[in-house]
C-alpha positions in Angstrom: 51.0 -16.3 63.8 54.7 -17.6 63.0 55.6 -16.1 59.3 57.5 -19.3 58.5 57.3 -18.4 54.7 56.8 -15.3 52.6 54.0 -17.2 50.5 52.4 -20.7 49.6 51.5 -21.7 47.3 49.4 -24.8 46.9 49.8 -26.3 43.8 52.8 -26.9 40.9 50.8 -26.8 37.5 51.5 -23.6 35.3 50.3 -20.6 37.6 51.6 -22.3 41.0 55.3 -23.3 39.5 55.2 -19.8 37.4 54.1 -17.7 40.5 56.8 -19.5 42.9 59.5 -19.6 40.8 59.3 -15.5 40.3 58.7 -14.9 43.7 62.2 -16.8 44.9 63.9 -15.0 42.2 62.7 -12.0 43.8 63.8 -12.8 46.8 61.3 -13.9 48.8 60.9 -17.5 50.6 58.2 -19.8 49.3 57.0 -23.1 50.4 55.0 -24.8 47.3 52.6 -27.7 48.2 52.0 -30.8 45.9 50.0 -33.7 46.6 51.0 -35.8 44.0 54.0 -37.2 43.0 56.9 -36.7 41.0 56.1 -38.5 37.7 58.4 -40.5 35.9 57.7 -41.9 32.0 56.1 -45.3 32.3 56.4 -47.9 29.6 52.3 -48.3 29.4 49.8 -45.4 29.3 47.5 -47.1 31.1 49.8 -46.8 34.2 51.1 -43.5 34.0 47.0 -42.4 34.0 46.4 -44.3 37.3 49.7 -43.0 38.8 49.5 -39.4 37.4 46.1 -38.1 36.6 43.7 -37.0 39.3 41.3 -39.7 40.3 43.4 -41.9 38.2 41.6 -40.4 35.1 37.9 -41.0 36.1 37.4 -37.4 37.1 34.0 -36.2 34.7 31.1 -33.9 34.8 27.5 -35.4 34.7 24.3 -33.3 32.9 22.9 -34.2 29.3 26.1 -36.3 28.5 29.1 -38.0 30.0 32.0 -35.3 30.6 35.8 -36.7 31.2 37.4 -34.2 31.9 41.4 -34.8 32.1 44.1 -32.9 34.5 46.8 -34.1 36.3 47.9 -34.9 40.1 51.8 -34.5 39.9 54.9 -32.1 40.3 53.8 -30.1 37.3 50.0 -30.0 36.9 48.4 -31.2 33.9 51.3 -29.5 31.9 53.1 -33.0 32.6 50.4 -34.8 31.1 49.5 -32.1 28.2 50.6 -32.3 24.7 52.7 -29.5 25.0 51.0 -26.9 22.7 51.4 -23.1 23.0 48.8 -20.9 22.0 48.6 -17.2 22.5 45.5 -16.6 24.2 42.7 -14.8 22.0 43.2 -11.3 21.2 39.5 -10.4 21.4 39.3 -12.0 24.7 41.9 -9.6 25.8 41.1 -6.9 24.7 37.7 -7.4 26.6 38.9 -8.2 29.5 40.6 -4.8 29.8 37.2 -3.3 28.8 35.1 -4.6 31.1 37.7 -5.4 34.3 38.8 -2.3 36.3 43.0 -3.2 36.9 43.4 -5.5 34.1 46.2 -4.0 32.0 46.4 -6.0 28.4 50.1 -4.5 27.6 51.7 -5.9 30.2 49.6 -8.8 30.1 50.9 -9.6 26.1 54.6 -8.9 27.6 54.0 -11.8 30.1 52.4 -14.0 27.8 55.6 -13.4 25.5 57.7 -13.9 28.8 56.4 -16.9 29.2 56.7 -18.2 25.0 60.5 -17.3 25.9 61.0 -19.5 28.8 58.9 -22.5 27.7 61.4 -22.5 24.4 58.1 -22.7 22.4 58.9 -23.6 18.7 57.1 -25.1 15.8 56.3 -28.7 14.8 59.1 -29.4 12.5 57.0 -31.6 9.6 59.5 -34.9 9.7 58.4 -34.9 13.6 54.9 -35.0 12.8 52.9 -38.1 13.3 51.2 -39.9 10.0 47.9 -38.9 11.3 48.4 -35.2 10.7 50.0 -36.2 7.3 46.8 -38.0 5.9 44.9 -35.0 7.4 47.0 -32.3 5.8 46.5 -34.4 2.4 42.9 -34.4 2.7 42.8 -30.7 3.2 44.5 -30.1 0.4 42.5 -32.5 -1.9 39.3 -31.1 -0.8 41.2 -27.2 -1.7 41.0 -26.5 1.9 43.5 -24.0 3.4 45.0 -22.7 6.5 46.2 -26.4 8.1 49.9 -25.7 9.9 52.1 -27.4 12.1 51.2 -26.3 15.7 53.6 -24.1 18.1 54.9 -26.2 21.2 56.7 -26.4 24.5 59.5 -28.4 23.9 63.8 -28.5 23.6 64.4 -31.8 21.5 61.7 -33.7 21.2 62.4 -37.5 19.9 58.9 -38.0 18.2 57.9 -40.3 21.0 54.3 -40.0 20.5 53.8 -40.1 24.4 53.3 -36.4 25.5 50.1 -36.9 27.8 51.6 -40.2 29.5 54.9 -38.3 30.9 57.1 -37.5 28.1 60.0 -40.3 28.2 62.9 -37.6 26.7 61.8 -35.0 29.2 62.4 -32.7 26.0 58.6 -31.1 27.0 58.4 -27.9 29.1 56.5 -28.5 31.9 55.6 -26.0 34.9 58.1 -28.1 36.6 61.0 -28.1 34.1 60.9 -24.5 32.7 59.7 -23.0 36.2 59.8 -24.6 39.3 63.2 -27.0 39.1 65.2 -23.7 38.1 63.6 -22.0 41.3 64.6 -24.5 43.6 68.2 -24.2 42.5 68.1 -20.8 44.3 67.0 -21.9 47.9 64.7 -19.6 48.3 61.5 -22.4 47.3 61.2 -25.3 49.4 59.1 -28.3 47.7 56.4 -29.8 49.6 55.7 -33.4 47.6 53.1 -35.1 48.8 51.9 -32.4 51.5 48.2 -31.1 50.5 46.3 -27.7 51.7 43.6 -28.2 54.0 42.6 -24.7 54.7 43.7 -20.9 52.8 43.5 -18.4 56.1 42.8 -14.9 55.5 45.1 -12.5 56.4 43.3 -10.2 60.1 44.0 -6.2 60.5 46.8 -6.1 58.4 48.7 -9.5 59.8 49.7 -12.8 57.8 47.7 -15.1 56.4 47.9 -18.7 56.7 47.4 -21.9 55.3 46.0 -25.4 57.3 48.4 -28.1 55.7 48.2 -32.0 55.7 51.4 -34.6 55.3 51.7 -37.4 54.0 52.0 -39.6 56.9 48.9 -37.5 58.4 51.2 -34.8 60.3 49.2 -31.0 60.4 50.9 -27.7 60.4 50.0 -24.0 60.1 52.5 -22.0 57.9 52.2 -18.4 58.5 53.3 -16.1 55.4 52.6 -12.7 54.1 50.4 -14.6 51.2 48.5 -17.7 50.3 48.3 -19.0 46.9 45.9 -21.4 45.5 47.0 -22.7 42.7 45.2 -26.2 42.7 43.3 -26.1 39.8 39.4 -25.3 38.8 38.2 -27.8 40.0 39.9 -27.8 43.0 40.6 -24.3 44.3 36.6 -23.2 44.9 36.2 -25.5 47.5 38.6 -23.6 49.4 37.4 -19.9 48.4 34.2 -21.2 49.6 35.8 -21.9 52.9 36.0 -18.4 53.3 33.1 -17.3 52.4 33.9 -16.6 48.0 30.8 -17.2 46.0 33.2 -19.9 43.5 32.8 -22.8 41.4 30.5 -21.5 38.8 30.9 -20.1 35.3 32.9 -23.3 34.2 34.1 -24.5 30.5 35.5 -27.7 29.1 36.3 -27.3 25.8 34.7 -30.1 24.6 36.6 -32.3 22.3 36.1 -35.5 20.2 38.8 -37.4 18.2 37.6 -39.2 14.8 39.0 -42.4 13.5 39.6 -43.4 10.2 41.1 -46.7 8.9 44.0 -47.0 5.9 45.2 -49.7 3.6 48.7 -48.4 4.2 50.5 -48.3 7.3 50.4 -45.7 9.6 51.4 -45.9 13.1 50.1 -43.1 14.3 51.7 -43.2 18.1 54.8 -42.4 15.9 55.9 -38.6 16.3 54.0 -36.0 17.9 50.5 -36.6 18.1 49.0 -33.5 18.6 51.2 -31.6 15.5 48.7 -29.8 13.7 45.8 -27.7 13.7 43.3 -25.8 11.6 40.8 -23.6 12.4 37.2 -23.4 10.2 37.0 -20.2 8.7 32.8 -20.6 9.1 33.0 -22.0 12.5 35.6 -19.8 14.6 34.6 -21.4 17.7 36.1 -24.9 16.8 39.4 -25.9 16.4 41.4 -28.7 14.7 43.9 -30.5 16.5 45.9 -33.4 16.1 45.1 -36.4 18.7 46.5 -40.2 18.7 46.9 -42.4 22.0 49.3 -45.4 21.8 47.7 -49.1 21.1 47.4 -49.8 24.9 44.6 -47.1 25.3 43.3 -47.5 22.0 40.4 -50.1 23.2 39.3 -47.4 26.2 38.7 -44.6 23.2 37.0 -46.2 20.9 33.6 -45.8 20.8 32.6 -49.5 20.0 32.2 -53.2 21.8 32.6 -56.8 20.4 33.6 -58.2 17.0 33.4 -54.4 15.8 36.0 -52.9 18.4 38.6 -56.1 17.8 38.5 -55.7 14.5 40.0 -52.0 14.8 42.3 -53.1 17.1 43.6 -55.3 15.3 44.2 -53.1 12.2 45.2 -50.1 14.8 48.6 -49.8 12.9 46.3 -48.9 9.8 44.6 -46.3 12.1 44.9 -42.3 12.2 42.9 -40.2 14.3 42.3 -36.6 14.5 40.8 -34.3 17.2 39.0 -31.0 17.3 37.2 -29.0 20.3 35.1 -26.0 20.9 35.2 -22.8 22.5 32.2 -23.5 24.1 29.0 -21.8 24.7 27.7 -24.1 27.8 28.9 -24.0 31.2 29.2 -26.2 34.5 29.7 -25.7 38.0 31.6 -27.6 40.5 30.4 -28.6 44.6 32.8 -31.0 46.6 30.1 -33.2 49.4 33.1 -35.1 49.9 36.4 -32.4 49.7 38.2 -30.8 47.4 39.7 -33.8 45.8 36.2 -35.2 44.9 34.6 -32.7 42.9 31.0 -33.1 41.7 30.9 -31.7 37.8 28.0 -30.6 36.2 27.6 -29.2 33.4 25.1 -28.9 29.9 26.4 -28.9 26.6 24.8 -26.1 24.7 22.7 -26.9 21.9 24.9 -24.6 19.8 28.0 -26.2 21.0 26.4 -30.3 19.9 25.9 -28.9 16.4 29.9 -27.2 16.3 30.8 -31.1 17.3 29.0 -32.6 14.4 30.9 -29.8 12.2 33.7 -30.9 13.7 32.9 -34.9 12.7 31.9 -34.2 9.4 35.1 -32.1 8.7 37.6 -34.7 9.7 36.0 -37.5 7.9 36.0 -35.9 4.7 39.0 -34.5 4.9 40.2 -38.4 6.1 37.9 -40.2 3.4 39.7 -37.9 0.6 43.2 -38.7 1.9 42.0 -42.7 1.0 40.8 -43.7 4.2 38.7 -47.1 3.7 36.5 -46.3 6.5 36.2 -43.5 9.4 34.9 -43.8 12.7 32.6 -40.9 14.3 33.0 -40.4 18.3 29.4 -41.1 18.7 27.9 -44.5 20.9 25.3 -45.4 18.1 25.8 -48.3 15.9 26.1 -46.6 12.6 29.1 -44.7 14.1 31.3 -46.4 10.6 31.0 -44.7 7.5 32.7 -45.8 4.4 32.2 -42.8 2.1 31.8 -39.1 1.3 28.0 -39.6 0.1 27.3 -42.0 3.1 28.9 -38.9 5.1 26.4 -36.4 3.3 23.2 -38.9 4.4 24.1 -39.2 7.9 21.2 -37.9 10.0 23.4 -35.9 11.5 20.1 -33.8 13.4 19.4 -36.9 15.4 23.1 -36.7 17.2 22.2 -36.3 20.8 24.7 -35.0 23.6 24.5 -38.3 25.2 25.6 -40.3 22.2 28.8 -38.3 22.1 32.0 -40.1 23.1 33.7 -36.7 24.0 36.4 -35.5 26.3 36.5 -32.3 28.5 40.0 -30.6 28.7 41.1 -27.1 30.3 38.6 -26.7 32.4 38.4 -22.9 33.6 35.8 -20.0 35.1 35.5 -21.4 38.6 36.5 -18.3 40.2 36.5 -15.9 37.2 38.5 -12.8 36.5 36.3 -10.2 37.4 33.6 -12.3 39.3 35.2 -13.9 42.1 38.5 -12.3 41.8 39.8 -8.9 40.7 42.7 -7.6 38.4 45.1 -8.3 41.4 44.0 -12.1 41.7 42.9 -11.4 45.3 39.9 -13.2 46.8 40.5 -12.3 50.4 43.2 -10.3 52.4 46.3 -12.6 51.5 44.7 -14.9 49.3 45.2 -15.0 45.6 44.1 -17.2 42.8 46.3 -18.1 40.6 45.7 -20.9 38.1 42.9 -22.0 35.3 39.9 -21.2 37.8 40.9 -17.0 37.1 40.3 -17.3 33.4 36.6 -15.1 32.8 35.6 -17.1 29.4 35.9 -20.1 27.5 39.3 -19.7 25.8 39.0 -22.0 22.4 42.9 -22.7 22.8 45.4 -24.5 25.4 45.2 -22.6 28.2 48.4 -23.4 29.8 50.6 -20.3 28.1 47.3 -17.7 29.6 47.6 -19.6 32.8 51.4 -18.7 33.2 50.6 -15.1 32.5 48.8 -14.6 35.3 51.3 -16.0 37.2 54.0 -13.9 36.0 51.7 -10.8 37.0 51.0 -11.8 40.1 54.3 -12.4 41.1 55.4 -9.2 39.8 52.6 -7.4 42.0 53.5 -9.2 45.1 57.1 -8.2 44.5 56.0 -4.7 44.6 57.4 -4.5 40.7 60.4 -5.8 40.8 59.6 -9.3 38.7 
């Protein structure tokens, strides 16, 4: 097999872009495959979802409820359509990986995390850029005597507060895998970006020879690329398809960070679509697996996210300028799996929300609802598909039958799918799945993190690139 490149990287999200960039900086010739298009800002959020979210935003898991899972399909992957929030991996998780996974070097990993932090130019959201939804939530927490609310760190440089982070940043200020890693790497001349091309099959190396990648172009062209190594960075939902084709046992251990948000209606004008939607957050000291973060969608997306119908939905939409919302996610104990009966692009996801995670979800609802009521909300709307989901007073909130809530009634999203090729289970600390085939995306993260994983995934990528270059990166 002819060595067309030193490395072929399938995927341009946090793992693929960062690995490709560092390999190229080290002098390697790299081909990068990306089946999705380059993203451009869209005036309508629904259009951005249709163009740049996998399966037009209709990817979902099924089990004891419906679990939509948001992932990107564009140059830059999910980093192009995320909130930009940056959180370091939990200290306890990194320490556990060093204790339990042979060869994992926690000190080197932490150094890579700091490298990522600098490259993304991470900075804390200034108070004046925070949306009113966050300011109102903070007001309510202060009145309740709850401490610890803070502004979040984000990957951005010159944010204008356009409020459309998840629908392609209009100003380009948000740092993505494309802008922070891939675009600079293209200038080295060592990277060839094959937009519109997709991986068909990874071919492990034999007897010290080359690995290979069977690829397909946008016009049906098929090629086999020979390389020293093939890096699978297709994401936690697609990578298992390629791993199973080479005999690896992948696809189990899926975590999705179940998340939801509470709406609140005020007499005052909110215009929550202005400013940074995910500007602030806090932790529940009595429930450490529960994390609260801002969340707001532009008006055109609102009807898809509000758990109402008919006249009640219309009333909230007509008052949307006076509506605030704030979200929360769970470091889930539940696990799922992914299969591919019709190919890598159409994952079949099974996921069961654990009972303990359901209890945390209801705790999150109560916490946000109570804070907004304390801030002066006229009423709050719980993320439940049931007729008693509107609450007007703290007394009514306390009287709500929380024990009756079932997983199937939740209106939630799953974010940050991880773990389907877990470190120490499917791949080793070198991220090798087979001779010449490596994995570098969220699938290698061995457990639910409880934080946005982009910094963690970037750090895994930098470590992989350094090892493949023989320690030179």
